[in-house]
C-alpha positions as CSV (number, residue, x, y, z in Angstrom):
1,M,-11.4,20.6,11.4
2,I,-8.8,19.2,9.0
3,S,-9.6,16.6,6.6
4,A,-7.2,14.4,4.5
5,Q,-8.0,11.6,2.0
6,A,-6.1,8.9,0.6
7,P,-6.8,6.4,-2.2
8,G,-6.6,2.7,-2.4
9,K,-3.9,0.8,-4.2
10,L,-3.3,-2.4,-6.2
11,F,-0.1,-4.2,-6.9
12,I,0.0,-5.1,-10.7
13,A,3.5,-6.8,-10.7
14,G,6.5,-7.3,-8.6
15,E,4.9,-8.2,-5.2
16,Y,6.9,-10.4,-2.9
17,A,10.1,-9.5,-4.8
18,V,9.6,-5.9,-3.7
19,V,10.3,-6.6,-0.1
20,E,13.9,-6.9,-1.0
21,P,15.8,-3.6,-1.1
22,G,16.3,-2.5,-4.7
23,Q,13.6,-4.6,-6.1
24,P,11.0,-3.0,-8.4
25,A,7.2,-3.4,-8.7
26,V,4.4,-1.6,-10.5
27,L,1.3,-0.4,-8.7
28,V,-1.6,1.9,-9.3
29,A,-3.8,4.0,-7.1
30,V,-7.6,3.5,-7.2
31,D,-10.6,5.5,-6.4
32,R,-11.8,4.0,-3.1
33,Y,-10.9,6.3,-0.4
34,L,-10.1,6.6,3.4
35,T,-10.6,9.9,5.1
36,V,-9.0,11.1,8.3
37,H,-10.8,14.1,10.2
38,L,-8.6,15.7,12.7
39,D,-10.3,18.0,15.2
40,V,-9.1,19.7,18.5
41,G,-12.1,18.3,20.1
42,E,-13.7,18.7,23.6
43,H,-10.9,16.6,25.2
44,A,-8.0,18.4,23.7
45,A,-6.7,19.7,27.0
46,D,-5.6,16.3,28.3
47,V,-5.9,13.5,26.0
48,G,-6.7,12.7,22.3
49,R,-9.0,10.1,20.7
50,V,-9.1,7.9,17.6
51,H,-12.5,6.9,16.4
52,S,-12.6,4.2,13.9
53,S,-14.8,1.1,13.1
54,A,-11.4,-0.9,13.6
55,Y,-11.6,-0.2,17.3
56,E,-14.6,-2.4,18.5
57,R,-14.5,-1.3,22.1
58,G,-14.7,2.5,21.3
59,P,-12.1,5.3,20.8
60,L,-8.6,4.6,21.3
61,V,-7.4,7.1,23.8
62,W,-3.8,8.6,23.7
63,A,-1.8,10.9,25.8
64,R,1.8,12.0,26.4
65,E,4.0,10.6,29.0
66,Q,5.2,13.1,31.6
67,G,8.9,13.9,31.2
68,T,9.5,12.2,27.9
69,G,6.5,13.5,26.0
70,R,6.3,10.0,24.3
71,I,2.7,9.2,23.0
72,V,1.2,6.4,25.1
73,V,-2.1,4.4,24.7
74,E,-3.9,1.9,26.9
75,H,-2.8,-1.7,26.0
76,D,-0.5,-0.1,23.4
77,P,-1.7,-2.0,20.1
78,R,0.6,-2.8,17.3
79,D,-1.2,-0.1,15.3
80,Y,-0.4,2.0,12.2
81,V,-2.3,4.9,13.5
82,I,-0.5,5.0,16.7
83,S,2.9,4.6,14.8
84,A,2.1,7.5,12.4
85,L,1.1,9.7,15.4
86,R,4.4,8.8,17.2
87,T,6.5,9.3,14.1
88,V,5.1,12.8,13.2
89,D,5.3,13.7,16.9
90,R,9.0,13.0,17.1
91,L,9.4,15.2,14.1
92,R,7.4,18.0,15.8
93,A,9.4,17.8,18.9
94,E,12.7,17.9,16.9
95,R,11.6,21.0,15.2
96,G,10.7,22.6,18.5
97,L,6.9,23.0,18.0
98,A,4.5,22.8,20.9
99,P,2.7,19.6,21.4
100,E,-1.1,19.5,21.2
101,Y,-3.9,17.1,21.7
102,F,-6.6,16.4,19.1
103,D,-9.3,13.8,18.1
104,V,-9.0,11.7,15.0
105,R,-12.0,10.2,13.2
106,I,-11.5,7.6,10.4
107,V,-14.0,6.9,7.6
108,S,-13.2,4.2,5.2
109,E,-14.6,3.0,1.8
110,L,-11.9,0.3,1.7
111,E,-14.1,-2.4,3.3
112,D,-17.6,-3.7,2.7
113,Q,-20.6,-2.9,5.0
114,A,-19.7,-6.0,7.1
115,G,-16.1,-4.6,7.7
116,R,-14.3,-6.9,5.4
117,K,-11.4,-5.3,3.8
118,F,-11.2,-5.3,0.1
119,G,-7.2,-5.6,0.2
120,L,-6.8,-2.1,-1.2
121,G,-4.2,-1.1,1.4
122,S,-6.3,0.4,4.3
123,S,-3.3,0.4,6.6
124,A,-1.3,2.3,4.1
125,A,-4.1,4.6,3.3
126,V,-4.7,5.6,7.0
127,T,-1.1,6.1,7.6
128,V,-0.8,8.4,4.5
129,A,-3.9,10.3,5.3
130,L,-3.2,10.9,8.9
131,I,0.4,12.1,8.1
132,T,-1.0,14.4,5.6
133,A,-3.6,15.9,8.2
134,L,-0.8,16.2,10.8
135,D,1.4,18.0,8.3
136,E,-1.4,20.6,7.9
137,F,-2.2,20.7,11.6
138,Y,1.3,21.4,12.7
139,R,2.2,23.3,9.6
140,L,5.2,21.3,8.9
141,G,5.4,22.2,5.3
142,L,6.3,18.6,4.1
143,T,7.0,17.9,0.5
144,R,4.9,14.8,-1.0
145,L,8.2,12.8,-0.9
146,E,8.7,13.7,2.8
147,R,5.2,12.6,3.6
148,F,5.9,9.3,1.9
149,Q,9.0,8.9,3.8
150,L,7.4,9.5,7.1
151,A,4.6,7.1,6.2
152,L,7.2,4.4,5.4
153,L,9.1,5.1,8.8
154,A,5.9,4.8,10.6
155,T,5.0,1.6,8.8
156,I,8.3,-0.3,9.1
157,A,8.1,0.5,12.9
158,V,5.1,-1.8,13.0
159,S,5.9,-4.1,10.1
160,P,9.8,-4.1,9.3
161,K,9.5,-6.1,5.9
162,A,6.9,-3.9,4.4
163,S,8.1,-2.7,1.1
164,G,6.5,0.8,1.0
165,G,5.1,0.3,-2.4
166,D,1.5,0.7,-1.3
167,L,2.5,3.9,0.4
168,A,4.1,5.3,-2.7
169,A,1.2,4.4,-4.8
170,I,-1.3,6.1,-2.5
171,T,1.0,9.2,-2.0
172,F,1.9,9.7,-5.6
173,G,-1.3,8.5,-7.3
174,G,-1.8,7.1,-10.9
175,W,0.4,4.3,-12.2
176,I,3.9,4.1,-10.8
177,S,7.0,2.0,-10.7
178,Y,8.6,1.7,-7.4
179,T,11.9,0.4,-6.1
180,S,12.2,-0.4,-2.3
181,P,14.9,1.3,0.0
182,D,16.8,-0.5,2.7
183,R,14.2,-0.4,5.5
184,A,16.5,-2.2,7.9
185,E,19.1,0.6,7.5
186,L,16.4,3.2,7.9
187,L,15.1,1.6,11.1
188,A,18.6,1.6,12.5
189,H,19.2,5.1,11.7
190,L,15.8,6.3,13.1
191,D,16.5,4.6,16.4
192,A,19.9,6.1,16.7
193,H,19.4,9.7,15.1
194,G,15.7,10.5,15.1
195,V,13.3,11.5,12.3
196,T,14.9,14.6,11.0
197,A,18.3,12.9,10.2
198,T,16.7,9.8,8.9
199,L,14.9,11.7,6.0
200,T,18.3,12.2,4.5
201,A,19.9,9.0,5.6
202,P,21.8,6.7,3.2
203,G,19.1,4.0,3.4
204,W,17.0,5.8,1.0
205,Q,19.7,5.5,-1.9
206,L,17.8,2.7,-3.5
207,L,14.4,4.4,-3.5
208,R,12.8,5.1,-6.9
209,V,9.3,6.2,-7.6
210,R,8.5,7.0,-11.2
211,R,5.2,7.9,-12.7
212,L,4.1,5.8,-15.8
213,P,1.6,7.0,-18.4
214,A,-1.9,5.9,-18.0
215,P,-2.2,3.1,-20.5
216,G,-5.2,4.2,-22.7
217,D,-5.1,1.0,-24.7
218,L,-5.9,-1.3,-21.7
219,Q,-8.9,-1.9,-19.4
220,L,-8.2,-2.7,-15.8
221,L,-10.7,-4.8,-13.9
222,V,-10.6,-5.7,-10.2
223,G,-12.4,-8.7,-8.8
224,W,-12.8,-9.3,-5.0
225,T,-13.0,-12.8,-3.6
226,G,-14.7,-11.8,-0.4
227,T,-12.0,-13.5,1.6
228,P,-9.4,-11.3,3.5
229,A,-5.7,-12.1,3.3
230,A,-3.0,-12.0,6.0
231,T,-0.4,-10.3,4.0
232,E,2.2,-10.2,6.7
233,I,2.0,-13.9,7.4
234,L,2.2,-14.8,3.7
235,V,5.2,-12.6,3.1
236,A,6.8,-14.2,6.2
237,G,6.2,-17.6,4.8
238,V,8.4,-17.0,1.8
239,Q,11.8,-18.8,1.8
240,H,14.2,-15.8,1.4
241,T,17.2,-17.8,0.7
242,G,18.5,-20.4,-1.9
243,E,18.8,-20.6,-5.8
244,P,15.0,-20.8,-6.4
245,Y,14.4,-17.5,-4.7
246,A,17.3,-15.8,-6.2
247,D,16.0,-16.9,-9.5
248,F,12.6,-15.5,-8.7
249,L,14.1,-12.1,-7.8
250,T,15.9,-11.9,-11.1
251,S,12.8,-13.0,-13.2
252,S,10.6,-10.7,-11.2
253,R,13.0,-7.7,-12.0
254,A,12.9,-8.5,-15.7
255,C,9.1,-8.9,-15.7
256,V,8.6,-5.6,-14.1
257,Q,11.1,-3.8,-16.4
258,D,9.3,-5.3,-19.4
259,L,5.9,-4.2,-18.0
260,V,7.1,-0.7,-17.6
261,T,8.4,-0.7,-21.1
262,A,5.1,-2.1,-22.4
263,L,3.0,0.6,-20.4
264,E,5.3,3.4,-21.8
265,T,5.5,2.2,-25.5
266,D,3.0,-0.5,-26.4
267,P,0.3,-1.1,-23.6
268,S,-1.5,-3.7,-25.4
269,S,1.6,-5.9,-24.9
270,A,1.3,-5.6,-21.2
271,V,-1.4,-8.3,-21.3
272,D,1.3,-10.8,-22.2
273,V,3.6,-9.5,-19.5
274,L,1.0,-9.9,-16.8
275,R,0.6,-13.6,-17.8
276,R,4.4,-13.9,-17.0
277,A,3.8,-12.2,-13.7
278,R,1.3,-14.7,-12.7
279,R,3.4,-17.6,-13.6
280,L,6.2,-16.3,-11.4
281,L,3.8,-16.3,-8.6
282,H,3.2,-19.8,-9.2
283,Q,6.7,-20.7,-9.2
284,L,7.0,-18.9,-5.8
285,E,4.1,-20.9,-4.4
286,R,5.7,-24.1,-5.3
287,H,9.1,-23.1,-3.9
288,S,7.7,-21.6,-0.6
289,G,4.6,-23.9,0.0
290,I,2.4,-20.9,0.6
291,L,-1.0,-20.5,-0.9
292,I,-0.8,-17.3,-3.1
293,E,-3.6,-18.2,-5.7
294,T,-6.7,-19.6,-3.8
295,E,-9.5,-21.4,-5.8
296,M,-11.4,-18.1,-6.3
297,L,-8.3,-16.2,-7.4
298,R,-7.6,-19.1,-9.9
299,D,-11.2,-18.9,-11.2
300,L,-10.9,-15.2,-11.7
301,C,-7.8,-15.5,-13.5
302,E,-8.9,-18.4,-15.8
303,I,-12.0,-16.7,-16.8
304,A,-10.1,-13.7,-17.9
305,E,-7.7,-16.1,-19.9
306,R,-10.8,-17.6,-21.6
307,H,-11.8,-14.2,-22.9
308,G,-8.4,-13.3,-24.2
309,A,-7.4,-11.2,-21.2
310,A,-4.8,-11.7,-18.5
311,G,-5.5,-11.9,-14.7
312,K,-3.3,-12.5,-11.5
313,P,-3.7,-12.0,-7.9
314,S,-2.8,-8.5,-6.6
315,G,-0.4,-8.3,-3.7
316,A,0.1,-11.1,-1.5
317,G,-2.8,-13.3,-2.7
318,G,-4.3,-15.7,-0.4
319,G,-7.7,-13.9,-1.0
320,D,-8.6,-10.3,-1.4
321,C,-8.4,-9.0,-5.0
322,G,-7.3,-10.3,-8.5
323,I,-6.7,-7.8,-11.4
324,V,-7.3,-8.3,-15.0
325,L,-5.7,-6.4,-18.0
326,A,-7.8,-6.5,-21.2
327,R,-7.0,-4.8,-24.4
328,A,-9.3,-1.8,-25.0
329,S,-11.0,-3.3,-27.9
330,A,-12.0,-6.5,-25.9
331,S,-15.6,-7.0,-24.5
332,V,-15.4,-7.7,-20.9
333,T,-19.1,-8.6,-20.5
334,G,-18.4,-12.2,-20.6
335,I,-15.6,-11.9,-17.8
336,L,-18.0,-10.0,-15.5
337,A,-20.9,-12.5,-16.0
338,E,-18.8,-15.5,-15.2
339,W,-17.4,-13.5,-12.1
340,E,-20.8,-12.9,-10.9
341,A,-21.8,-16.6,-11.3
342,R,-18.8,-17.6,-9.1
343,D,-19.5,-14.9,-6.5
344,I,-16.5,-12.9,-7.5
345,R,-17.4,-9.2,-7.0
346,H,-16.4,-6.7,-9.6
347,L,-15.4,-3.6,-7.7
348,G,-15.7,-1.2,-10.5
349,L,-12.7,0.7,-9.7
350,V,-11.0,3.4,-11.8
351,V,-7.4,5.0,-11.5
352,H,-6.9,7.6,-9.0
353,P,-5.1,10.3,-11.0
354,A,-1.4,11.1,-10.4
355,E,-1.0,14.1,-8.0
356,G,1.4,16.9,-7.9
357,G,5.2,16.6,-7.5
358,A,8.1,15.5,-9.6
359,D,7.6,12.6,-12.0
360,E,10.6,10.7,-10.5
361,C,12.4,10.6,-7.2
């Protein structure tokens, strides 16, 4: 059996803007995990199975089509797991490796006991973990960057607007700044030329992943509202044209750059930058008419403000998690007590440390 684990993630700043190629964001990996177990299994001769609580009717059965070798599943779901399987299988075939069947079992800490997701990037985590396991299974010898690239190709096959920031944070760990590549160009190249050629395609030119120092002078708090959010629907609801949106992109870039500078030189000043990031989301809300900061997220942020900290929604908002940055000297007891009184659950997360590889790509 092969096992691979992937952490959760949180957006600190730059969400929404980062869906545009070349736009930056700051993210962090956190210590809640999703684990993929890959086993040849008793059915390895003819089919493979994916076992997960996400499949209420039982395991998802997959097989290869006669002649083409393409992975097929019954009722073909719009599914990140299947997309990851297909992406790596195309690479396997391009390298001339023999196809094999195996069973996959997914175990996740990124949801509560009732199956409600925390908003920590479970789709990204399962994609990264499965590709890591398949890399070992087929002995592909992928670099960390190549695993990220495959994860992004698999993800945009399902959700073309996905920025890939969550995949980068989960793959590289720790605090990172991330700039998104041109995913539309990558998809077109993938369709025309295959996986191997796309790993070095021009569409990656805008990609930047840069490790940031862990800010020792800051405390990171994460509160969960208990309400899941539909990230893709929220992102799709943004008006991606016009002067207000162009101004938002310019302001978001400047805010993210200032946050990176703060984290590298004066972490305590990141509290003020996070307040700016929240105000930018308010502006996007007014321009687009979408609900980013729900009532509970507003309470989460305002409580933090009353105690001298800064809070904002993490990611698309509309539910899920909010984050707070507080200076190291600050007492957070009052924040946590008020959160509890308003049924905001403190997740008690810490940063999943940066993992091996270059500090920048």
